[in-house]
N, C-alpha and C positions, 0 to 999 in steps of 0.2 A: 228182141232187147229185154234188159232186166225189167220185171216189173216192180216197181218201185211204189208198193201198195201203202206201207207207211206214210207215205205223203198225199195218199188220195184225198180231194177236196180240200187240201191246204194250199195257202199262197205261199210260195217259193220264188225267190229271186235267184237268177243266174248271172254271173259276171264273166264274160270271156265267152268267143262265139267262134272260137276254132274248132277244131275235130273234135276236142276233149269237150268243150262248153256246149258245142251245138248236140253233142250225143246226150249230155245231162239234159239240156233243154227237150231234146225229143222223148227221152225216157219217162222223163216227170210228165210231161203232156200227154203221153199215151196211157200213163198210169193214173191220170184224172186229176193231176195238181194243176192248180191256177198258177202258171208260170210268167214271171216278169224278167225278160231277158235284155242284156246289155252288153254292149262292146265299144270302147271309145273310137273303134275302127269303122268308120261311116261304111265302107264295103262290106264289112263283116254283116253290119246292122240290116243292111239291104239284102244279102244273099239270106240271112236267116229269117226276115219276113217274106221273101219270096218263096220261101220252105215251108211257110206256116207257121213259123215260131213267133209267138207273141213278143213284139220289142217295146220296151218302155223305159223311158230316161229313169236310170236307179239314183241318180243324182238328186232328185227330188221326191225320192220314197219315204212315206211315211212307215219307219221300220216296225212299228206297233201292229201293221197289218201283216207283216212278214213272220214265218214260223222259222226260216232257214235261209243264209246266203250261200251258195253251190258256187265255187270259183273252180276255174283252171287254176290248177296247183302251182303253177310258175309264175302267177302274179303276185305282186309283193305283197306279203300279209304279215310281216313279222311286226314288233311292238314299235320298232323305228322304220319311217320309211312306208309304210303301207298304203295302197291305193285308197283314196278318199272315200270311197263309197264303202270299203272294208271297215274304216275307222268308224264310219258314220253308222253304219249296222251294229258294230259292237257298243258304241254309245247308246244306241236304242234297245240293246239286250237281245239284238237277235243272234243266233249262233252262225258262225263261220265254217263251212265244211268243205270235204274235197269227194269226187266220185265214189272212191272207196269207201268213204265213211257211209254213203246211201246203200252202196252193194252190201256193206256187212248188216245195215238194218234190215234188208230185203232178203237177204241170204243167210239166215242163222244157223242152219244147219250144216252148212258146208266148211271143210276143211279150209285153212289159209297159210299161203306160204309166201313171204315177204322177198324180194330180190333187191338189194341196195347195191346199185352198179351204174356210176357215171357213163362208162366207156362201153360197157359189155352186156346192158340189160337185155337188149333184143336177142342177141344171141342164147343168153341164159334161157330165155324164156323158150326159143325153139327147141332147145336141149330138152328141157323141162316138158314141153308138149310130148315130145317123142318119146321120152321114157314113162311117163304116166300113161300115154297110150298103149305103149307096148306091154306095159304089165298088167293091164287090165283095169286101170282107175280112170273113172269118168273126170275130165278135167278140161279148165278152161285157163288160158294165159292171155294177160293183157297188161295195159297200162303204160306201153311205150308209146312213140308217135303214132304207128300204124294201127294199134289197137286198142281203142277207146274201152275203159272198163266197162261203161254201161251198153256197150253193144256186143257184150259176151251173152252166152246163154244162160238161164237159170240152172241150178244143180240142185240135186235132191240130196240126202243125206249120204255120206259117202263120197260126194264129189269135192275135187279139190280145185281151188283158185289160186294161181301163181300170179302175183301182181308186182310190177316194178314199181318200188317204194322208193322215189328219190325221197331227200329230207322234207321238201316243202309238202308234198302229199302226206309223208308219215305224220307229222306233226297235226295235221287236219284230221285225222283217223283215230277217232276215241273207242270204237266198239269193236275192234277187232283184238283178239288176244291171238297172234300167228302161232300155229301149230308148230313151225319152224320159219325161222327168220335167217335170210343170209346175206350175209356183210362180205361184199366183195372189193369194191374199190368206191373211193369217193374223190379221186383226183388229186389236185393239191390245191391249196388256197381256198377260196370260198366256192361253194356250190350254190348259185344264183337260184332264187332270190334270196338266201342266206347271204348275211353281210360279212362274215368273217368265217374263219375255220372253227372257231370254238363252237359258232352256231350252227356250223355243219354238222360237226361232230354230234352235239346235243340233239340235233332234229333227228340225225340218223338212227341214233340209240333207241328213239320211240318204238320202232319194230319190236324191240324186246321187251316192252311194256307189260307187266301182269304174266309175263311168261313164268311157269314154276312146274315142277316135277317134270314129266316126260315131254314137255315143250322144249323144241331144241335150238339153239343159237348155233348156227355154222358161221364160223369168221375166218376169213383170210388173215393169216399170219405173216403174207409177204410184203405187206408194209407197216411203215410204223404206227399209223391209224388203227389198222386191223389188229396189230399186236397190242396196242393201248386198251382197245376195246375187249380183246379176248382176255387181257389180265384183269380188268377189273369185273368183267362177268362170272370169270373164275373164282374171282376172291368172293364175290356176293354168294355163290352156290345156290342160285335159285332155280335153275333149270340146268337141262343137259348142254354142257358148251363143248364144241367140236372145233378144233382148229383145223384148218384145210391151208394146203399149199400145192402149187404147181412147179415147186421148184427145189424144194429142200424136204427134209425130215421134219414132220409135226408129231412129235410124241403124244401118244393119246388121241392123235386124229386120222384123217386120211390125207394122203399127200401122193404125188407123182415124183418119182427120180428114176432117170434115166426110160423115160416113157413105160415105166409100171406103175400100176395103181396099187397101192399099198394101204391095207386097213389095219391100224394099229390101235382101234379104241378098246381092244381089250388088254393092251399093255405089252402086245407082242406083235411085231408088224407081220401081216400074212400078205402075200403077193395075190392080188385079186385077178387082174386081167392087164394085158399088154395093150397099149395106146398106140395107133399109127405112128412112125417115125416121121418127122416135119423138121425141116431147116427153116422153115418161114418164121418170121416175125411174131405170129399168132401162137405158136407151139405151146408156149407159157401159159397164154391165156385159155387154150383148150384145155390143157391139162389142170388148170386151177378151175375151170368151169367142170370138167368130168369128176375131180374130187368133191366138190360141193354138191352137185347134182347126186352124186352116189352118197354121199353123207345124209342128204335130205331125204333121200329115199328110206333110208334105213330108219330115220326118226318118223317116217309114215307109216312105218311097219310093213315096206315092202322087203321080199326076202332078198338076201345077199345076192345068190345066184340069179335071181331076176333083174336086179339093178345091173349086175355085172353085164348080163346078156344084151340088155337095152342099150348100155351105154355102147357096147361093142359094135351093135348094130347101128347106131346113129354115125359113129366116127368112121365106120368102114363103108358109108353110103357114098 
């Protein structure tokens, strides 16, 4: 698990004891923090206590005694409709953060990649894991349901964390400037616990916070929301902005047309590699993910031939 040494000797509250919250509590405890853990579900509290996690009712907490409240990111925490414990913590001057924020404080030398995808995060993480491993980069991927962030391995300088960053986790993460932020899909309507579409888009855009210079924003232009984000980031001109598409040309970016991956970042489309032909409903998704991972690899200074070969080996398996 991640060694959360910055929290050693401090009192930290944990709200939510599902897989994510249990990993938060265990990692903090193993790192020497005094943990106060709570879940409104009695069965989860019982299971956590049986596993040796200190359970304490946070409804009665004196927030002056705690330095941080770490929450499972999908617990409502916005300005409206937040969980009562979160409101009380904020009123008492206690910060509210997510697992990714703790990771960032403990692993400052690593590079970070964000993946914003409501429907395809797990598959994107799998492709990233393969491509980075094959190209010789030390990498850890997580943040989806099956891979809690704090159960990943610690990485040294040169390592890369690829983290699923739903909007609710993104807005609770203030210490990461992502080397590459991949905006794929946010569905339609609100992405809970966000209350509406506007809140969802605003929170999702947090992954681009403080990106400048060589940091990369890789944005799918296959949806209206993505095109809006791409246009706004391009107009600001603060970082490298790369449009990606799995279904049509994306001038200045990376795209797939007729199962061929093209690199148009230099202003002239170059055919990079063919992808397996598929008539399945997932073919467009595979194409978009291939374009996005290739673009990210370039931002991470992986050579185009290596990125191409690793992608081909993934899709040919």
